[in-house]
N, C-alpha and C positions, 0 to 999 in steps of 0.2 A: 310347435311342430307342423310343417306344411304338408299338406295332404297333397299325393301324387296321383293327378288326374289322368284316366286311363279312358280307350276305347277299345273295342275289340272288333277285328276286321278279318273277314272271310274272303279269302282269293278263290280262284278258278279252280284249285285243286282240295276245295275242300278245307284247307289249313287255316286253323285259326292264330293270329297274331295280335299279341297286346300291344297297343302303341301307347307309350307314355307321352302324355303333352307337356310334363314339365322339364324334361332335360333341355329343350330348347327354348325355353323360358316363354314357350306360347300361354301358359298358366300356372299358376300356384295356389290360388285361390278360386273360391266359389266366383266371386264377382268376375274376376278373368276369365274363367272358363265359360260365363254366360255372357261374354263378350265377343268370345270366338266365332268367326265366320265360315263358312262353307269353304270359302278360299284357304283361309287358314290351317284346316283341315285337311284337305285335299293335298296341298302341298306336302304336307308330313307324311300322309299316307304314300304318295306316290314314290318318296323318297326308299322306300321299305318294296315297294313291289316292281315298277318300272319306271325309274326316270326318264324324263322326257317324253311320256305317253302322255298326249295331250287328249286321246279319246276315250278317259276313263269318267265314268260317272259315279255318283254314290247312292245307296238306296237305304234308308233306313224307315223302318215300320211300312213298308209297302209305297213310299213316298220318295220320288226321287229329289236329291238335294241339288235345286237349282237356285240361280241368283248367286254369285258368288260372294256379294255383301250380305245376304242374308245370314242372321245369328243363329247358330246351332240349337239354342234353347228356343227359337221360335217353332223347331220342328220336334222339341222335346227331348232333345238329346241332353244325357247325362253323363255322369261318369259311369265308366263300364257299359254304356249302350254297344250294340252289336250292329256295324255298318257292314253291307255286302257291296264290292266293287262290282260293276260290269264296263264292257269295253263296246263302246258304240260301233255298229258294224253298218257302214253304208250300204243301203239298199235295204235296208230292213233287219230285223232280227237283233237280237242281243247275245252277246258272249260272254256269260259269268266268269271273272277272273278274280 
């Protein structure tokens, strides 16, 4: 039986959404989950919050997830990790989304 890999995402309103990574065939095994990149996850999550917005950044454990080709496992992200989204505000500051 395949495991359904998920991450939890908090948006601006404080609402938590659980994002399944398997239905779009991003991953269905631990090896596939470990190969996921920041870009893979960002594309999946953006579809839930605000499609087309390119000013979104992800934060996990006080670290900005940067470098689209960086694997999530290098940040320590695993099944049911919690990701926070922020919107880049030009001119300074951040707006939590």
